[in-house]
C-alpha positions in Angstrom: -8.8 -15.6 -25.9 -8.6 -18.8 -24.7 -7.8 -20.3 -28.2 -4.8 -17.9 -28.2 -3.5 -18.9 -25.0 -3.9 -22.4 -25.7 -2.3 -21.9 -29.2 0.7 -20.3 -27.9 1.3 -22.7 -25.5 0.8 -25.7 -27.6 3.5 -23.7 -30.4 5.8 -23.1 -27.1 5.8 -27.1 -26.4 6.7 -27.9 -29.8 9.7 -26.1 -30.0 10.4 -28.3 -26.9 9.8 -31.1 -28.4 12.0 -30.1 -31.4 14.8 -29.1 -29.3 14.7 -32.4 -27.3 14.3 -34.9 -30.5 17.7 -32.7 -32.1 19.3 -33.0 -28.5 18.6 -37.2 -28.6 19.3 -37.3 -32.6 23.1 -35.4 -32.0 23.6 -37.7 -28.8 22.7 -41.2 -30.8 25.0 -40.1 -33.7 27.8 -38.9 -31.6 27.7 -42.8 -30.0 28.3 -44.0 -33.4 29.9 -41.6 -35.6 32.2 -39.9 -32.9 36.0 -39.1 -33.9 36.8 -39.4 -30.2 39.2 -36.5 -30.9 38.6 -32.5 -31.1 41.5 -30.9 -32.8 42.0 -27.2 -33.1 44.2 -27.8 -36.2 42.6 -30.1 -39.2 45.4 -31.5 -40.9 46.1 -30.2 -44.6 45.3 -32.7 -47.2 48.5 -32.6 -49.0 51.7 -32.6 -47.4 55.0 -32.4 -48.6 58.7 -34.0 -47.1 60.6 -31.3 -45.5 63.6 -30.3 -47.9 64.1 -27.4 -46.1 65.6 -28.8 -43.0 68.8 -27.9 -43.7 67.5 -24.0 -43.5 66.7 -25.0 -39.8 62.6 -25.5 -40.9 61.8 -28.0 -37.9 59.9 -31.3 -38.5 59.5 -34.3 -41.0 56.9 -32.6 -43.4 57.2 -28.8 -45.0 55.2 -26.5 -42.8 51.5 -26.5 -44.0 51.6 -22.4 -44.3 54.7 -22.8 -46.2 53.3 -25.5 -48.5 49.7 -23.3 -49.0 51.7 -19.8 -49.5 53.0 -22.1 -52.8 49.4 -22.7 -53.9 48.0 -19.6 -53.3 50.9 -18.2 -55.4 50.3 -20.6 -58.3 46.7 -19.9 -58.2 47.4 -15.9 -58.2 49.8 -16.6 -61.2 47.7 -18.5 -63.3 45.1 -16.4 -63.2 47.5 -13.6 -64.1 48.6 -15.3 -67.3 45.2 -16.7 -68.2 43.8 -13.2 -67.9 47.0 -11.3 -69.5 47.9 -13.6 -71.9 45.3 -12.7 -74.9 43.7 -9.5 -74.1 40.5 -8.6 -76.0 38.4 -5.7 -76.5 35.4 -7.5 -75.1 37.3 -9.4 -72.2 36.3 -12.9 -71.3 35.7 -14.1 -67.8 39.3 -14.2 -66.4 40.3 -10.7 -68.5 37.1 -9.1 -66.7 38.3 -10.1 -63.1 41.8 -8.9 -63.7 40.6 -5.6 -65.2 38.0 -5.3 -62.2 40.7 -6.0 -59.8 43.0 -3.7 -61.1 40.9 -0.6 -61.5 39.6 -1.4 -57.8 43.1 -1.1 -56.7 43.7 1.9 -58.7 40.5 4.0 -57.3 42.2 3.0 -54.1 45.5 4.3 -54.3 44.3 7.3 -56.2 41.9 8.1 -53.7 44.2 7.5 -50.3 47.5 8.5 -51.8 46.9 11.0 -54.6 47.7 11.1 -58.3 51.0 9.4 -58.3 49.3 6.8 -56.2 49.2 4.3 -59.0 52.8 3.4 -58.9 52.6 1.6 -55.5 50.3 -0.9 -57.2 52.9 -3.8 -57.3 53.1 -3.7 -53.5 49.3 -3.0 -52.9 48.0 -5.1 -55.2 50.4 -8.2 -55.1 49.8 -7.9 -50.7 46.1 -7.3 -51.2 45.4 -10.4 -53.9 47.8 -13.0 -51.8 45.9 -12.0 -48.5 42.5 -12.3 -49.6 43.3 -15.5 -51.5 45.5 -17.2 -48.4 42.0 -16.3 -46.1 39.4 -17.7 -48.8 41.3 -21.0 -49.4 41.4 -21.8 -45.8 37.6 -22.1 -45.8 38.2 -25.7 -48.0 38.4 -28.5 -46.5 41.5 -29.6 -46.1 43.4 -26.9 -46.3 45.1 -24.1 -44.3 44.9 -20.5 -44.8 48.8 -19.0 -44.9 47.7 -16.1 -43.1 46.2 -17.9 -40.3 50.2 -18.3 -39.2 52.3 -15.6 -37.6 55.4 -15.9 -39.9 53.1 -15.3 -42.9 51.4 -12.1 -41.5 54.6 -10.7 -39.5 56.7 -11.5 -43.6 53.7 -9.3 -45.2 54.2 -6.7 -42.3 57.4 -6.1 -42.1 57.1 -6.3 -46.3 55.1 -3.2 -45.8 57.0 -1.3 -43.4 60.4 -1.3 -45.0 58.5 -0.6 -48.7 56.6 2.8 -47.3 60.1 3.6 -45.1 61.9 3.3 -48.6 59.2 5.2 -50.3 59.8 7.9 -48.1 63.4 8.0 -48.0 63.2 8.0 -51.6 61.3 10.9 -52.5 62.6 13.3 -49.9 66.2 12.1 -49.1 66.9 10.5 -45.4 68.0 13.9 -43.6 64.3 15.3 -44.5 62.3 12.2 -43.8 63.8 11.8 -40.5 62.8 15.4 -39.9 59.0 14.0 -39.9 60.0 12.5 -36.8 61.3 15.5 -34.9 57.9 17.0 -34.7 57.0 20.7 -36.0 59.2 22.7 -33.1 62.7 21.6 -33.1 63.0 21.7 -29.3 60.8 18.8 -29.2 62.5 16.8 -31.0 64.0 15.0 -27.8 60.7 14.1 -26.6 59.0 13.7 -29.9 61.4 11.3 -31.8 61.4 8.5 -29.3 57.3 8.6 -29.2 57.2 8.7 -33.4 60.1 5.9 -33.5 58.0 3.5 -31.3 55.3 4.3 -33.3 56.1 3.6 -36.5 58.0 0.0 -34.8 54.5 -0.9 -33.5 53.2 -0.7 -37.0 54.3 -3.7 -38.3 53.3 -5.5 -35.1 49.6 -4.3 -35.2 49.3 -5.3 -38.8 50.5 -8.7 -38.4 48.8 -9.6 -34.9 45.6 -7.6 -36.2 45.1 -10.4 -39.5 46.9 -13.5 -37.5 44.5 -13.2 -34.7 41.0 -12.6 -36.7 42.3 -15.6 -39.1 43.5 -17.7 -36.7 40.6 -17.5 -34.3 37.7 -18.1 -37.1 40.3 -21.2 -38.0 39.9 -22.5 -35.0 36.4 -22.3 -34.6 35.9 -23.7 -37.7 37.7 -26.6 -37.1 36.0 -27.5 -34.1 32.9 -27.4 -35.3 34.0 -29.4 -38.1 35.6 -32.2 -35.9 32.2 -32.2 -34.0 30.2 -32.3 -37.4 28.8 -36.0 -36.8 26.7 -34.1 -33.9 24.7 -32.7 -37.2 24.1 -29.1 -35.3 27.3 -27.9 -35.0 27.8 -28.8 -39.0 24.6 -26.4 -39.3 26.1 -23.7 -37.5 29.3 -23.6 -39.6 27.2 -23.6 -43.1 24.5 -21.1 -42.0 26.6 -18.8 -39.9 30.7 -19.5 -39.6 31.0 -19.6 -43.4 29.3 -16.7 -44.6 31.2 -15.1 -41.4 34.4 -16.2 -42.8 34.0 -15.1 -46.3 33.1 -11.8 -44.9 36.2 -11.9 -42.6 38.3 -12.7 -45.2 37.2 -9.7 -47.6 37.2 -7.0 -44.5 40.7 -8.3 -43.0 42.3 -7.7 -46.7 40.5 -4.3 -47.1 41.6 -2.9 -43.6 45.7 -4.4 -44.2 45.8 -2.9 -47.5 43.8 0.1 -46.4 46.3 0.7 -43.5 49.3 0.2 -45.6 48.2 3.0 -48.0 47.8 4.9 -45.4 51.2 4.5 -44.2 52.7 5.0 -47.6 50.6 8.3 -48.1 52.2 9.6 -45.0 55.9 8.8 -46.1 55.6 9.9 -49.2 53.1 13.2 -48.5 54.0 16.5 -50.2 56.1 19.1 -48.0 57.2 16.0 -46.2 59.3 17.9 -43.5 58.8 21.2 -44.6 57.4 22.3 -41.2 60.8 22.8 -40.1 61.9 25.6 -42.1 
């Protein structure tokens, strides 16, 4: 028993000694390699002059979220061209990647919307791939995630909002589509319509804030950890915790956004839309 107690005490002291050495090492490294400044937003590795100033875009440099949006668009365009320019019966790596992505979106669309769900692949597929690539690109040092800027997420959310309403009106007609906002009983329409209208208007707000908040918060934490990399421990935390978590969050937030988008489309184009009034 004495041996076990002594052993556990010795082990406990060893942990504290190791932690003390690590703290001292961090402090020593900090004295010599401190950046002297902690910034929430790391500067992008590439900046372009603001040639959009005539449109009212402020600043001497093009906003990073605009520049990296174009970078993401370029990456997706190159992948699409390489994956489809020479289709083969036995696909290569890029073609196989493209086919897997398309099949995954087809499966989700059919499950969420139904038989005709594949016709909405251009919207859902483009939004999903753009959001995923935008989320992931922020993990590259010197790059910034376009989705960490509210302008990008609001644009995405408004695109989905106007699209699913257009799909519903195109399928059912304006009158029948608006009946859906009035509830099952005409007498309740004055009460139900404002509630339904506000609920629909809140959807783009919810979509944009959810995506923006998660990615921006992640970017902020990563920026802080990288700015303190000279302390060693924050960098290890970044590699061991934040980087895997960031990759996971990038996929989850993409999935949540496109799933909600498909739910909204399914509700707008469902069969029998507004028939409860007849």
